[in-house]
N, C-alpha and C positions, 0 to 999 in steps of 0.2 A: 899703694894707691896710685901711684905718679907711673911705676912701671907696667900696670895694667893699662890704664891710659894711652900708653903710648905703644904698643904691644900686647895683647892677652896671651898671644900664643908663645909668647918668651920672658914673660913675668914671673916671677917667682911663688907663684901661686899652687895648690894643687890640683891635681889631673880632673878631679872632681870641679870645682872652680872652673878652671880651663874650659870643661865642656859645657856648662852652663853659658857661660860668654860665648863661647864660638854659636851655640843652639841661638841666644840674642843676636846675634851679628848677622845672622843670616835671618832673622825673620828683621833687622833691621834693613839689611839691604835687599830682601825681597821675600815680604810675608807669605806669598803668593806661593814660593820657590819649597815652602817647609813638609815634608815628606812626614810618612810614619817612618821612614830610618832613621829620619832626625830626630825624631822622639827617643827613639829604642838607644840612641847611642848615650842622650842624656840622662833616659831612667837608669841605663847598664852603667851609667857614674855614680848615680845613687838618689839620682832628683826625681821626686813621686810627682803625678800629673799636677798632684795639687802645686805645689813650687812650681814646675814647671807654669801650670793656668797664672799665677803672681809674677813669678820674672815678665813672661808677656804682658802682661798687665800695666805692670809698673810701669815699662818699656813705652806702650804703647800712649800710658796717659804723660810721661814726662816729653814724650816727642810731639804730641797734641798743645802740652801748653807750649813746649819752645816756639811751635809753628804759631799760636795763638799769640804770645808774646813779639815774638819778632815783628808779626801783620799788624797788628796794632800799636806797636811803638811803646808799651808799656813798659817802663824804665828799672830795671834794677835797683832791690835796696840796697841803701848803705852798707859796709861794714859792721858797722856801731849797730845797726837793729838788725843782724845776723847773730851776733854777738851777744841782744838783749834777749832774742829769740831762745837761743841753745839756752840760755841761764833760767829762763822761764821753763823753757821744758825739761831742764835736768832738776831743775827745782818742783813744780808741781806737775810734770807732766802732759796731757794733753787738755787733762780735766778744766771745766769750768764751772762756776756755779750758776749759768745758766739767767737768761734773763725771767725778772720779776712780771705778774701779770697786773693786768688792770688797777686793781685793786691795792696791789703792794705787796701780796703776797708772793713768796719764794715757791718760785711753780714745782721745783723739786720735790719740795715739803705736801704739794696736793695731789702726790701718787705719780708723779710725769716720769716717764722711764730714766732711772738712776736716781729718783728719789729715796727717801728711806722711812716711808709711812709703813 
């Protein structure tokens, strides 16, 4: 990963991955410069339109979050918080039991999305 961050053009990755990183690098440098030819190169490397859409979306969200964090002064989590988060995600994933309604009944058992009714 470190080599990719240093220079994706020379990193020891597949040509397929290199094509995606080149596409996203161009999106990052000037998203208005993306043309059909850029999409065609990524497609020729094996990336679907859905995958390109996802890559663009992830890039855009991280760019937004980084700008928002920088501008608002929100601090980074301490290292132990990342470790705890990683352990939680590895053991239970993104699933949570969800909130309980005002009467104390589990909202999931009442037919809410993800419930077991």
